[in-house]
N, C-alpha and C positions, 0 to 999 in steps of 0.2 A: 544432435542438439539443434541445429539450425532449422530443421523442418518443424520443430515444436514451438519456435518463437513466432509471435505476432508480427507479420511483416510491417514495415513502416507505412505502407499505403493504407493498410487497414486502421493505423493510428489516426488518420484523418476522419475516418468514419466514426471512430470511438470518440474523437474530440468534438464531434458535431453537436450543436445546441439541441438538435432533435432528440438526442439520447436522453435528455431530461424527461422526456415524456414516459419513459419506462424505468430510468435510473436517475432519480433526483438526489444529488449529493447531500443537499441539506436535509432532506427526509431521512436518507439512509444513515447519515453520520451526525445529525443534529443533537442526538442524545448524548453523544460522546465528546464532541469537539467544543471547547470553550476558549474565550478570548485569553490570549497570553500563553497558550499551550506551545510546546515544542513537539512537532509531529514528524514521523517518518512514513513516507508513502514509498514503499518498496515495490518497484515494478510500476513506476508512475506513468510510463508511456509519455504522451503528450500533455499530460497534466489535467485531464478532465476532473479528477477529484482533487488534485493539488490546488488548482486555482480556487475551487470552491472552499477548500479548507483554509487557504490563505485569507479569504475574506472573513471567514468565521473566526479565525484566531486574531485577526487584526494586526495592527502595527507593532504590538508588544509581543506577537508570537512568531514562530519560525516554522517553515515547512522544509524538510529535507526530502527532495524528490530524487529517487535513484532509479536508473534504468540501465539496462545492458547496451542499448542501442543509441548511438551518437545522434542519428537523425531524429529520434524521438526527444532527446534532451535539447537539441538545438531548436526544435519546434516549440518545445515547452518554454524555453527561454524567450523566445519571440512572443509567444502568447502571454507570458507573465508580464513582459514589458508593456505590451499593448493594454493589458488589464490593470496596469499600475500596481502590481504586487511583486515586481522583481526583487524588491528589497526584503520581502518576506519569504520568498522561495529560494532556496539554494538547490540548484539542479546539478546532479552529478551523474557521471557515467561510471558504471562498475564493470567488473569482468564476469564471465560465465561461472566462476567458481567462488566468487566472494562479492558481497555488497560494498566491501571496502569502507566500512563504517566504524573502524576501531576508534577513531577520534570522537565518536558519539557515545561511547560506553557510559551507561548510567545517566544519560542526559535527556532521554526521550520520555515524554508524558503519555503518549498514545501513538500506536503504529497501525498501519493498514497494509494489507497485501490483497488487492482486489483484482480478481481474475488473472493471477500470476503463478501461483504455487504449482499448478499443473504443468507450467513451462520450465521450471528450474530443474537442473540435472540432479541436484541433491537437496531435496526438501529439508532434510534434518539439519544440514549445515545452514541453510538459508534461515530456518527458524531459530536455530541456536544463535546466529549473529544478531537477529532482532531481539532475542531474549537479552543478550548482553547490553544492547543499546538502551533497554528500557530501565527507567527508575523502578525501585521496588513499589509494588502496588499499581504500576501502570498497566494499561490494557492493550491488547493486540487483537484486531479484528481481521479474520480471514474470510474472504468471500470468493467462492469458486462457481463458475457457471455450470449448471447441470448438464449442459450440452457438451462440455469438454471434460469434465471430471466426473467419473463414475462414483457411485456410493462407496465402493471398495477403496477407491483412490482417495476420496475425502476422508474416510475412516483412517486410512494410513496417514494422512496429514495430521489429523487429531492425535493419533498415537505418537507421531514424531514430536508434536508440540508438548504433550505430557512428558515424554522422555526427556525433553529439553529443560523441563522444570516448570512449565506453565500449568495452571489450573484452568479447567473449562468451567466458565461461570454462566454461559448462556448460549443459545442458538437463536439469534434474532431472525425473525421471519422477513425474508426478502424473496419476492417471486422469482422464479427460475434460477435460483442460486442455492448452493450449500453455504451455510454460515456457521462460524463459531467465534464466540468472544472468549478470549483467554486473558488471565492476569498473571503477572509475575508476582509471586508472594514474597521472595526474598531478594 
């Protein structure tokens, strides 16, 4: 498992403001994130998307940022404090077998897993945990990099999502990425 996980030093590259040139969180997520929402960022790393979503949901919203690596979460907490959104973001460390989000069952309005599903050892369990956290009618966006996830691997991710109870509602167009928008119907 460890060889599949993004090392913390790459997290600094992923958190760079230069990343906005090719992955702008507001453009990528702006159609889905609204003020006051409660959002789960599963595999948040150092919070590149979490920080942007915190600004988007505003002071009435909440972001639950979850990552396996303590170094990533510590950096996210520092970055959130510096950005003035630490009261909006709750950063958590999970373990390799569970997101440890049972306390969020039925509370999440929107969830994202950006460039992370290909790293988890059990995608079915990961997706099922997110399904349980979502409110009925809530959406879940999965984005996987084409350089790390094969077409077959992404098809398996979609199949696992459908088996968990999700319905596929869209494939948003994002350059260099496989994407699927899912909805929890019940």
